[in-house]
Structures are given as structure tokens and as C-alpha cells.
N, C-alpha and C positions, 0 to 999 in steps of 0.2 A: 964367466959372470954372467950370469939371465940375464937377459935384453926389459925392459923397461913397461912398464905398460903406458899405451900412449892415451890422450884422449879422445874421441872420435868426435874429426871433424864435421859442419854441415856437407852431406851431401849433395852435389847434382842431379838431381831425378832423371835430368839428362844423359847426362854417362851413364848414370846408371840402365835405363829403358834398351841403353845402344852395343852395350855389354850385354847385356843380359841376350840380346837378341844374336848378337855371333857371335858366345855360345858364353852359356850359365857359369861356369865356373865364371869366369873374365867379371862375374857385378861380384862375387863373394873375392875377390882377393881386395878389389874394390871398395870394397863395407870393411876387409881386414878377418874375414874366416876364412883362415886359410883350412883349416880343417876342413869343413864347408862343401870349397871348391874340390880340394883330394874325393871329395865323398860324390858327390854328383859326377867327375866325371869319371872313376869308374863305375856312378849309374849311368853315365853313361857310354860310354865304355862296352860295355856286356853284349848289349842289346844289341849294335850297331854289327860286333864282331860275328852275334845270332844270326843277323840279317843278312853277310855278306859270304857266311856261311851257308843256310840256306837257299842264297842264290847261288853257288854255285854245285851247292847237289841240285837244282833244278825244283825247290823247294814254294813253290809262292805266296801258297797260305802261309807258312810258317817266312817267310824272312814278310809280311805282309802284318805278322801277329808281332815280331822283336821292335819291326821300327812305330809299329803302332803304340808300344812298348817304352819304347824310345821316347816315341811325341809325349807321349804323360808323362813320364823324366823330365825332359827338356822344358814341359807348360810350370809344375811343379813349385822346378829349380826359380821358375821366374819371381813366381808368383812367390816364393818361399827369400827371394830376394830383394822384393821393394817389403814387404812383413820388416825385415831385417833391416832395412834404410828408415822406416819409423819408430826400431829400438828409443832410446832417450839420448839426447846427444854428449850429455858428458860421460857416458858408459868409458868403462878402461874397456879398450882390445890390444895383444899383440900386437907388434910390428909383426907383416907381412915378409917372411922370408923367402933371400932368392931362388929357393928347390922349390917353391910352389908359386915359382911366374916360370921358370922353366920346366920345369912340368904338367901348367896346366897351357904356356905353352907350345909345348912337343904335341901334348894330347891335339890337341886344334888345329893342330899343320896334320898330326898322322894321319885325324879324319878323315882335313879334304885329301888327302895324296890317297887318303886309299878308295873314297869316294869319286876321285877324280882316274882311276885306274878299272874302279868294275863298269865308269857310266857313261868314260872317254874313250 
């Protein structure tokens, strides 16, 4: 039986800002937009992996370009989350499945671990 759509609750702008700054896809899970959260996980992971690859090859310009594109995608994700929070409060949303929370959390931890491995 398919999950029933739920009505959008009033979202706290404070929590939306905190989640956006920690890892932008978390804000979309908070808003109940699973597909968009998974899209931004992939959109942030690709330039990050490219930057790590470029750093291991000794290509600082390519790494800088990849990190700049990652910052641009992250910035747009934060803007998109804020724009999505202004949608009508009665709009129907699908409940966030557990697999989306697990994938997003795992991606955040993997990015953190990869960053620590290359920096420290």
C-alpha cells in the first residue's frame, strides 16, 4: 500500500539554516523532499571526488576548480532549500523514507572521513 501524502508542517527557519550549513541535503530531508536531497548528495559528491583525485595527481588548479564548483552547488542548494521552505504550508508531501536518511547521513560521514584523510 503506498504511503499517504502528509501536509507540510510549519518549518523552523533556524533548523533549516543549521541543516543547510552542516550538509545541504539534510535541509531537503527536513522539508520532506527526498529526491532533491539525493540529487544534491550526488551533485556534491562528484566535484569532491574530482578534487581529491586532482590533489593526488598533483593538479592544484583542477582541484581548485572542482572545489569551486562544489561550493557553487552547495550555495545553490542552500538557496534552493530556503526557497522551498517558502512553499505553501498546506502542500502535500510524501513522507521521507528511511533509506534516504541513511544514504544522506552516510554520504556526509564519507565526505568528512575523506576530508580528514587527505588533510590530516
